[in-house]
C-alpha positions, 0 to 999 in steps of 0.5 A, spaced: 587 718 338 593 723 339 598 718 342 603 717 336 610 717 339 617 718 335 624 717 338 630 721 336 637 718 338 644 719 337 649 714 337 656 712 336 658 705 335 652 702 338 651 696 334 652 691 340 646 694 343 641 697 338 637 692 336 635 690 343 634 697 344 629 698 338 625 691 340 624 694 347 621 700 345 617 698 339 614 693 344 612 698 349 609 702 343 613 707 340 611 708 333 618 711 329 625 712 330 630 717 328 637 715 328 643 720 328 649 716 326 655 719 328 660 713 327 666 715 324 666 715 316 670 709 315 667 705 321 665 698 320 660 695 321 655 701 318 649 702 322 644 701 316 647 694 315 646 692 322 638 695 322 637 694 315 630 690 316 627 696 321 629 701 315 625 696 310 619 696 315 619 703 315 620 703 323 627 707 322 630 713 319 637 714 319 640 721 318 648 721 316 652 725 321 658 721 321 664 725 322 660 731 325 663 733 332 659 735 336 652 734 334 648 734 340 643 737 341 644 740 334 642 733 331 635 733 335 633 740 333 635 739 326 630 732 326 625 735 330 623 742 326 623 737 320 618 732 322 615 735 328 608 735 325 608 727 324 607 725 331 603 727 337 609 725 342 617 726 342 622 723 346 630 724 346 633 719 349 640 714 348 641 707 346 643 706 354 636 708 356 630 704 356 623 707 358 619 702 362 612 703 365 611 698 370 605 702 373 602 701 365 604 694 364 609 697 360 604 700 355 606 707 352 599 708 349 596 706 356 600 711 359 599 717 354 592 716 355 593 718 362 596 724 361 591 730 362 590 735 356 593 741 360 600 737 360 605 738 354 612 736 357 613 730 362 620 729 365 621 722 366 627 720 371 633 716 370 634 710 374 642 708 374 644 701 373 652 699 374 655 693 372 650 688 376 657 684 378 659 683 371 666 684 369 666 683 361 661 684 355 657 678 354 651 678 348 645 677 353 640 683 353 642 689 357 635 688 360 637 681 363 644 683 365 644 689 369 638 688 374 641 692 380 640 699 381 645 704 383 645 704 391 647 712 391 641 714 386 637 718 391 643 723 391 649 725 388 647 729 382 643 723 380 636 726 379 637 727 371 632 724 366 629 726 359 623 729 357 617 726 353 613 732 350 608 734 345 610 735 337 604 741 337 609 745 342 612 751 339 619 749 341 624 754 337 630 750 338 632 744 342 637 746 347 638 740 351 637 733 350 635 732 357 630 738 358 629 740 351 627 747 352 629 752 358 622 756 357 618 752 362 613 758 364 611 757 356 610 750 357 606 746 362 611 741 365 609 735 369 614 730 373 611 724 374 607 723 378 606 730 380 603 735 375 605 743 375 599 747 371 602 753 368 608 754 373 615 756 372 617 753 379 621 746 376 625 746 383 620 741 386 623 736 391 625 730 386 628 726 392 621 725 395 618 722 389 623 717 387 619 711 391 613 713 387 617 714 380 620 707 380 613 704 381 610 708 375 614 710 369 622 711 369 628 710 364 633 704 366 639 708 365 645 702 363 650 708 365 656 704 365 655 697 363 661 692 365 668 695 366 670 692 359 664 696 356 666 702 360 673 702 357 670 702 350 666 708 351 672 711 354 676 710 347 671 712 342 669 718 345 661 720 345 657 725 341 658 731 345 665 731 347 672 728 346 675 723 351 681 728 352 676 733 354 677 735 361 669 735 362 669 728 358 663 724 362 666 718 361 673 718 364 676 711 366 676 713 373 669 715 373 666 708 373 667 708 380 661 713 381 656 708 380 660 701 382 663 699 388 671 697 388 673 690 389 679 686 388 677 683 382 675 690 379 681 694 381 685 689 378 682 689 371 682 697 372 689 697 372 690 692 366 685 697 362 689 703 364 695 700 362 692 698 355 689 705 354 696 708 356 692 712 362 697 715 368 
């Protein structure tokens, strides 16, 4: 059938979300998961303890990158080069990204059957979500808590996404978790729902595609979750940059890039800044 799919994901302190994320992607048709564990060496709970049942079923493999920093995109390339012949299609995403396929009844195999043979890579766009009116963490699923998309998603640099690509591609090195390779001329790339056959011109009008994309295939990107959860993300750093890096993308004030200021949110923000010792 040539429709097997593997996901590579790098994670750090994601024990509250990993099971929902795995269950969703298993449900839509992903066959296997390669998880890069970037928790600190003494971090509890251990990732393996949280998802041991998935490991026992042979659905998940965990690769230990604990204490290694930064590890993107090195870890993605490391795993792909070792395992690329095992699965037909590969996707590199994070634990805050959920692949949804409303045009295909959330059936990834059905979507893959739709892909023309000449298409080797598919750039799947983000749809960003903020806090949907929630201030603090609760243990309900992310897919139920965060239902209101970012109103500014049509602009402001929000035309980002991730790439579904064939394992048969001769990719010398994964250079980006977003685009995988910069050699677009070498690989036919496909922006849903428009295919580019043999073209190196990837600068198409993405904005005009949004209304089609969000009825078809996209990544629900739970960009901030709640303000409380955003503060956790700030404190832990991520797999690419530390939180004292001037270019760290999860600075506490950047929460407002995707959420509207309200008296309640601003009051809580002041409390968090004081708690985190942020001027």
